[in-house]
C-alpha positions in Angstrom: 92.0 16.7 21.6 94.0 13.8 23.0 94.1 12.8 26.7 97.4 13.5 28.5 99.6 10.5 29.4 98.5 8.8 32.7 102.0 9.3 34.3 101.8 13.1 33.9 100.6 15.0 37.0 97.3 16.7 36.5 98.9 20.1 37.3 101.2 19.7 34.3 98.2 19.9 32.1 96.7 22.9 33.8 97.2 26.5 32.7 100.7 27.7 33.4 99.4 31.3 34.1 98.9 30.4 37.8 101.9 28.1 38.1 104.5 29.0 40.7 108.0 27.5 40.2 109.7 25.6 42.9 111.9 27.8 45.2 115.6 27.6 45.0 116.1 25.8 48.4 113.6 23.0 47.4 115.3 22.6 44.1 118.8 22.5 45.6 117.6 19.8 48.1 116.0 17.8 45.3 119.1 18.0 43.1 121.3 17.1 46.0 119.8 13.6 45.7 121.3 13.3 42.2 124.6 11.5 42.5 127.2 13.4 40.5 130.9 13.1 39.8 133.2 15.9 41.0 135.4 18.0 38.8 137.8 20.9 39.3 137.5 23.4 36.4 140.6 25.4 35.8 141.7 28.4 33.7 144.8 30.3 32.9 143.3 33.8 32.5 144.8 37.1 31.4 148.5 37.4 32.3 148.4 33.6 33.1 146.4 34.2 36.3 145.5 30.8 37.5 142.1 30.0 39.0 140.0 26.8 39.5 137.0 25.7 41.4 135.2 22.5 42.4 132.2 21.9 40.1 129.6 19.1 40.0 127.5 20.8 37.3 129.4 19.2 34.5 128.0 17.1 31.7 128.6 15.9 28.2 126.7 17.6 25.4 127.9 16.1 22.1 130.3 13.5 20.7 130.5 15.1 17.3 131.7 17.7 17.8 133.1 16.7 21.2 131.4 19.2 23.6 131.0 19.4 27.4 129.3 22.0 29.6 129.5 23.3 33.2 128.0 26.2 35.0 129.3 28.9 37.2 127.5 31.2 39.7 127.4 34.7 38.3 128.3 36.0 41.8 131.7 34.3 41.5 134.2 37.2 41.5 136.5 35.3 39.1 133.9 34.5 36.4 135.6 37.1 34.1 138.6 34.8 33.8 136.5 32.1 32.2 134.6 34.6 30.0 137.8 36.1 28.7 139.9 33.0 28.3 140.1 31.0 25.1 139.3 27.8 27.0 139.4 25.9 30.3 140.5 22.6 31.8 138.2 20.0 33.3 139.8 17.6 35.8 137.5 14.7 36.8 138.6 13.9 40.4 139.4 10.6 42.0 138.2 9.4 45.4 141.7 10.1 46.8 141.4 13.8 46.0 138.8 15.0 48.5 141.2 17.4 50.2 142.0 19.0 46.8 138.3 19.4 46.0 137.7 21.0 49.4 140.6 23.4 48.8 139.2 24.4 45.4 135.7 24.9 46.9 136.8 27.3 49.7 137.7 31.0 49.4 141.5 31.0 49.1 143.9 33.4 47.7 146.0 30.9 45.8 144.2 27.5 45.4 147.2 26.2 43.3 149.7 26.8 46.1 151.3 23.4 46.8 149.1 21.7 44.2 150.8 19.5 41.6 149.7 20.5 38.1 151.1 21.2 34.6 150.0 23.3 31.7 148.3 21.3 29.0 149.0 21.5 25.2 146.6 24.4 25.0 147.9 26.2 28.1 145.2 25.3 30.6 146.2 24.0 34.0 145.7 20.3 34.4 145.8 18.7 37.9 148.1 15.7 38.5 146.4 12.5 39.5 143.0 13.4 38.2 141.1 10.5 36.6 140.5 12.5 33.5 142.1 15.8 32.3 140.5 17.6 29.5 141.4 20.8 27.7 138.5 22.6 26.1 138.4 25.4 23.7 135.6 28.0 24.3 132.6 27.0 22.1 129.7 29.0 23.6 128.4 30.7 26.7 124.8 31.0 27.8 122.8 32.9 30.4 121.4 30.4 32.8 119.5 32.4 35.4 121.9 33.0 38.3 124.6 31.0 36.5 126.7 31.2 33.4 126.8 28.1 31.3 130.1 27.4 29.5 130.3 25.0 26.6 133.7 23.8 25.6 135.0 21.8 22.6 137.3 19.0 24.0 140.7 19.4 22.4 142.7 16.9 24.5 141.9 14.1 26.9 144.2 12.2 29.3 142.8 9.3 31.3 143.9 7.3 34.4 142.5 4.4 36.4 141.1 4.7 39.9 138.0 5.1 41.9 135.9 8.2 41.1 134.9 10.9 43.6 131.1 11.3 44.0 128.9 13.9 45.5 125.5 13.2 47.1 123.3 15.2 49.5 126.2 17.6 50.2 128.7 14.9 51.0 131.7 13.5 49.2 132.0 9.8 48.7 133.2 7.3 46.2 131.8 4.7 43.9 133.3 1.2 44.1 134.2 0.6 40.5 135.5 -2.9 41.2 132.1 -4.4 42.3 
């Protein structure tokens, strides 16, 4: 039997039978201290019904094939649009787009009203002035507790220059990319 690494807490070597996971509020507070970028994930669902929402649970998965993932709360009443669609758009937002991110994070009948966007080559709505616009084809979907995890194969990418929008401890901010 080998000794556990010295950096591992003693509780990590103890039996997991008595272990109690961290509660959701504590985890949310801890993860809020992880600086993330901000995206708006969009979809043209059945009958071209447009929907999008502000997401910071976005990440790369693989370069070959080119895969990304994001997660959606199962309680979201529009999750069926993403489940039924052939793909989705990921718009990585700039620091100048806080208002747009706030609009897409609130309950609103038509989040696209007055919003400048265009359909991408694969039909997904892509927001003007985003730092990056990606169109993704549905690759996989996984159960993730109280969330659905969507994995998409990136089919197209458009990039622009600018300062990225950041999210930290429940607040928007920006990263000075010129420093």
